[in-house]
C-alpha positions as CSV (number, residue, x, y, z in Angstrom):
1,M,4.8,-3.6,15.5
2,N,7.6,-1.2,15.0
3,I,8.9,-0.3,11.4
4,L,12.2,1.1,10.4
5,I,11.5,3.0,7.2
6,Y,14.8,4.4,5.4
7,G,14.2,7.0,2.6
8,A,10.8,7.5,4.2
9,S,10.5,10.8,2.5
10,G,11.0,9.9,-0.8
11,G,8.1,9.2,-3.2
12,I,8.1,5.2,-2.8
13,G,8.7,5.8,1.1
14,K,6.1,8.2,1.6
15,A,3.7,6.0,-0.3
16,L,4.7,2.9,2.2
17,C,4.5,5.4,5.5
18,L,0.9,6.4,4.5
19,Q,-0.1,3.0,3.9
20,L,1.5,1.3,7.0
21,K,0.1,4.6,9.6
22,N,-2.8,3.4,11.1
23,H,-1.6,0.0,12.3
24,H,2.0,0.4,13.2
25,N,4.6,2.1,15.0
26,L,6.8,4.1,12.6
27,Y,10.5,5.1,12.7
28,L,11.4,7.3,9.7
29,V,15.1,8.2,8.3
30,G,15.9,10.0,5.3
31,R,18.4,12.9,4.7
32,S,16.1,15.7,4.9
33,M,14.9,16.7,8.3
34,S,12.3,19.3,6.8
35,K,11.1,16.5,4.7
36,L,10.6,14.3,7.7
37,K,9.4,16.7,10.0
38,S,6.4,17.6,7.0
39,L,6.0,14.2,7.0
40,A,5.7,13.6,10.4
41,K,3.0,16.0,10.8
42,E,1.0,14.3,8.0
43,L,1.0,11.1,9.7
44,D,0.5,12.4,13.5
45,L,3.7,11.2,14.5
46,P,6.3,12.1,17.4
47,G,9.4,14.4,16.2
48,Q,11.8,11.9,18.1
49,Q,10.8,9.2,15.9
50,L,12.6,11.0,12.9
51,F,16.3,11.0,12.1
52,E,18.6,12.7,9.6
53,L,21.0,10.6,8.1
54,K,23.0,12.5,5.3
55,D,26.0,10.0,5.5
56,F,25.7,6.5,6.5
57,K,29.4,6.0,7.0
58,T,30.0,9.3,9.5
59,D,26.8,9.3,11.0
60,F,26.6,5.2,11.4
61,D,27.5,5.0,15.0
62,Q,24.7,7.9,16.0
63,F,22.1,6.3,14.3
64,V,22.5,2.9,15.7
65,H,23.0,4.9,19.1
66,W,19.4,6.4,18.1
67,L,17.7,3.1,17.6
68,Q,18.5,1.8,20.8
69,K,17.6,4.5,23.1
70,Y,13.9,3.5,22.9
71,N,14.7,0.0,24.3
72,Q,12.3,-1.3,21.6
73,V,12.7,-4.1,19.1
74,F,12.1,-3.8,15.4
75,D,9.6,-6.1,13.3
76,I,10.4,-4.9,9.9
77,G,13.1,-3.0,8.0
78,I,12.7,-1.6,4.7
79,H,15.3,0.1,2.4
80,C,13.9,2.3,-0.1
81,A,16.4,4.8,-0.8
82,G,17.9,5.1,-4.0
83,I,19.3,7.4,-7.2
84,G,19.4,7.2,-10.8
85,N,22.4,8.1,-13.3
86,Q,22.1,7.9,-16.7
87,K,25.4,8.6,-18.2
88,K,28.1,7.1,-20.4
89,V,30.7,5.7,-18.6
90,I,33.4,7.5,-20.0
91,D,31.6,10.5,-18.8
92,L,31.0,9.8,-15.1
93,S,32.7,11.7,-12.7
94,I,34.3,9.8,-9.7
95,S,32.1,11.7,-7.3
96,E,29.0,10.4,-9.1
97,I,30.5,7.0,-9.1
98,E,30.7,7.3,-5.7
99,N,27.6,8.6,-4.5
100,T,25.7,6.6,-6.7
101,I,27.5,3.1,-5.1
102,N,26.8,4.6,-1.8
103,I,23.4,5.2,-1.8
104,N,22.4,2.1,-3.6
105,L,24.4,-0.2,-2.3
106,V,26.6,0.5,0.5
107,T,23.9,2.1,2.5
108,S,21.9,-1.6,2.2
109,F,24.6,-2.9,3.9
110,L,24.9,-0.8,7.0
111,F,20.8,-0.4,7.0
112,Y,21.2,-4.2,7.7
113,Q,24.2,-3.8,10.5
114,A,22.3,-1.2,12.3
115,F,18.8,-2.5,12.0
116,S,20.4,-5.9,13.3
117,A,21.3,-4.2,16.7
118,V,17.7,-3.9,17.5
119,K,15.5,-6.7,15.5
120,C,13.0,-8.8,17.0
121,Q,14.7,-12.1,17.8
122,T,11.4,-14.3,17.2
123,G,11.4,-13.3,13.3
124,F,11.7,-10.2,11.4
125,D,11.3,-9.0,7.9
126,L,13.4,-6.7,5.8
127,V,12.3,-5.2,2.4
128,Y,15.0,-4.2,-0.5
129,L,13.9,-2.3,-3.9
130,G,15.8,-3.1,-7.2
131,S,15.3,-2.8,-10.6
132,A,13.5,-4.7,-13.3
133,G,15.9,-3.3,-15.4
134,T,18.8,-5.3,-14.7
135,D,16.9,-8.3,-16.6
136,E,18.1,-6.1,-19.9
137,V,21.1,-4.6,-20.7
138,W,21.0,-0.8,-21.7
139,P,23.4,2.0,-22.9
140,K,24.3,4.7,-20.1
141,N,22.9,2.5,-17.2
142,A,26.4,0.8,-16.3
143,L,26.5,2.9,-13.1
144,Y,22.9,2.3,-12.1
145,G,22.6,-1.2,-13.2
146,A,25.6,-2.3,-11.5
147,T,24.5,-1.0,-8.2
148,K,21.1,-3.1,-8.2
149,A,22.5,-6.3,-9.8
150,G,25.1,-6.2,-6.7
151,L,22.0,-5.2,-4.4
152,E,20.3,-8.4,-5.7
153,Y,23.3,-10.7,-4.9
154,F,23.6,-9.0,-1.6
155,C,19.8,-9.9,-0.6
156,Q,20.1,-13.0,-2.0
157,S,23.4,-13.6,-0.1
158,L,21.7,-12.1,3.3
159,Q,18.7,-14.5,3.0
160,K,21.0,-17.1,3.7
161,E,23.1,-15.6,6.7
162,I,19.6,-14.9,8.2
163,K,17.1,-17.9,7.6
164,S,18.2,-19.6,10.9
165,E,17.3,-16.4,13.0
166,K,13.5,-16.5,10.7
167,G,14.4,-13.6,9.3
168,R,12.8,-13.0,5.7
169,I,14.2,-10.6,2.9
170,W,11.8,-9.5,0.3
171,Y,13.6,-8.2,-2.8
172,Y,11.5,-6.1,-5.3
173,K,12.7,-6.0,-9.0
174,V,10.6,-2.8,-9.7
175,G,9.9,-1.5,-13.3
176,S,9.9,2.5,-13.7
177,V,7.8,4.2,-10.6
178,N,6.6,7.6,-11.1
179,T,8.4,9.5,-8.5
180,G,10.8,12.2,-8.4
181,F,13.8,9.5,-9.1
182,F,12.9,10.4,-13.0
183,N,13.0,14.1,-12.4
184,H,16.4,14.7,-13.8
185,L,16.5,11.8,-16.2
186,K,15.7,12.0,-19.9
187,N,14.2,9.5,-22.2
188,H,12.1,7.5,-19.3
189,L,8.7,5.8,-19.9
190,S,5.6,8.3,-19.8
191,R,4.6,9.2,-16.2
192,E,1.2,7.8,-16.9
193,K,2.6,4.5,-17.4
194,M,4.5,3.9,-14.9
195,I,3.9,1.9,-12.1
196,Q,2.4,4.5,-9.2
197,P,4.0,4.8,-5.8
198,E,0.8,4.2,-4.1
199,N,0.1,0.8,-6.0
200,L,3.4,-0.2,-5.2
201,A,3.3,0.2,-1.7
202,K,-0.1,-1.7,-1.2
203,I,1.6,-4.9,-2.7
204,I,4.5,-4.6,-0.4
205,V,2.2,-4.2,2.8
206,Q,-0.1,-6.8,1.6
207,N,2.8,-8.9,1.1
208,L,4.3,-8.7,5.0
209,E,0.7,-8.5,6.4
210,V,-0.7,-11.5,5.0
211,T,2.4,-13.6,5.9
212,K,2.6,-12.3,8.8
213,D,3.5,-15.4,11.3
214,T,3.9,-17.9,8.7
215,N,7.0,-18.8,7.1
216,I,6.0,-17.8,3.9
217,H,7.6,-15.2,1.6
218,F,8.6,-14.9,-1.8
219,P,12.2,-13.7,-1.8
220,V,12.6,-11.9,-5.3
221,I,9.3,-10.1,-6.7
222,T,9.3,-8.4,-9.9
223,I,6.5,-5.7,-10.7
224,R,6.1,-4.0,-13.8
225,S,3.6,-1.5,-15.2
226,D,1.7,-2.3,-18.2
């Protein structure tokens, strides 16, 4: 089974790779080739199955070409790249607004468009990671929350578009996960109370494996820590 993972070298992405490494053929995409190479060494993965994607908008055609050159079909696509922001709206710069929207939302559209060029024609799964924080409104969360709320609508709409192709969307509304995501954010939940990335990865992989070769899936799944 071929699996494409965007954001592979991040905390959640790496945990997913480690969970999947023994049973699947992984193709890893991220913004840092050095981090991807380090992960590939740990996974004993060929270097040609890595792609450095710094900017989806400028590198999109090259990314699609990289996918197509293997003449492989992909069964699963996982989008787990994201960026946080905790600022009042009045304090946000244009670059911060654009960067957060691009990484959290725009890449979600482009990831599917690229994946669709190599998707399995008999059925496929797509995994996107949202935020449980969109269930409530918080100050200094307008930008991040808006991108994740938009992502949820995107996923629900895309599910209707791909249903006839036996495509399934798994959208996880996740609480705070203990990753580097929070390194530059203040006033967050204590690390020990956060969801651990390896536990989240186990849930995601288990759902995919248990429902393999069935028409069962849970389109929106909320996961919170205790």
